[in-house]
C-alpha positions, 0 to 999 in steps of 0.5 A: 500500500502506497501512502499519499497526501491526506488531500481528498482531491479526486483525479480520474480520467472521467471528469464527470465521475470525478466531480460527483465523487468530490461532492460525495466526499464532501457530503460524507463529511457534512452528513457525518457531522449531523449523524454524530450529533445524534449518536449516543444521544437519548433523543435519538429514538428509533421507529420501526419501518414496514420491513421491521428495520429501525429508522431514526431522525439521524437517518432521515436527516442525513439522507435529506442533507445529501439529496438536497446537495445533489439536487443543487449540484447535479439536478439531472441525476437520479436519486435512490435512497433508503429513507426517501425513495426514488427521484428520476433524472435524465443524465444517466447518473444515479446516486444510491444513498444509505444514510446509516447502514447499520442503524441497529448498531447506531441505536445501540451505541456501537460505532460500526455503522457507516454512510454509503454514497454510491454513484452509478452510470447507466446502471453500473456503480462507478464511484462510491464512498463508505464513511464511518464517522464514529470510527473516523475511517473512510474508503472511497473509489472512482472508476479507474482511480484505485480504492483508497482508505484513510483513518483519522487524519492519517495520509490516505493509502491505496488499498487492495483486497487480500491475496488469500486464495483458498476458502479453507484459509479464509475469513468470511463474514455474514453480518448476522444469523438474523438474515438466515433464521427461518429462511429457505437458505438457513442451512447455508449459514452452517455450510459457510462456517464449515467451508471457511477457516473462520466466520464472523458477524461484523456489522453490515457495511463494516464487514465490507470495509474489512474486505476492501482493505484486505482484512477479510476475504468475503461477505455473504449477504442473503438480503440486499437492497441497492443502497446496501451495496452500490457504493461498496461495489464501486470500491470493491471493484477498484480494490480488485474484488468481485461481487455477484449473485449466489449463482456467480452471475450478474457481476457488479449489479446493485440489484443482486439479492442475495449477493456475495462480495469477495477478494475474487480468489475464493469467489468460485469456491464460495459460490459452489458452497452456496449453490444449493440455496441460490434462488 
């Protein structure tokens, strides 16, 4: 990994992508400040949405902040957010926003939550920011510019997925058994545990941060929405990894559910394990 100055200036071959990624980086800062004003605060109570997941004032407020800024700077772009739905544009670009990925962690005072801002062009993720305001950690990427990681005020470093090449030596994350329990794919959880060297349940997008920075080898997600994965795909691709559905198909499609992210080297072996439960 090569150290670079701490500057977040974006240099990409495509100036349209670069400009959007610059804005996404700025919005990660401002939304992070808003989110942290609620974190650990008793007034941040969670409501329950129709799908059973929690939502807070911080989720709604952060997404509104991001959406308003995108509309001001790139008013012809689509917007697709977890909390406020879809607004269609005509530019071919789409912003895919999860203001707090890991709201359960957030409301329990656990810092392993993040803001995901993905930028797609013609349906393909081309840039993304994964920001973890409580941990002062961030990963980002733009098409052709590599994947980058920064902790606190340290210099940004270009990162790459791990080189572990056998599933038997791999660490695989699954976020939580909650997403497997009483589902048709429940037994896949045990199959993964038996096939990999180790499994863990590090929370939501935090496990994906560990993947893109080479600290684990794969993440298996039985339930995904575009806002859960779009930004991650953009960073993962630039870090040398791979994302598909459980058939090993539909590469880099944020509509995949279920999905698998990996370092690429163990991907096919993991797909073989999951194949009996692939929808």
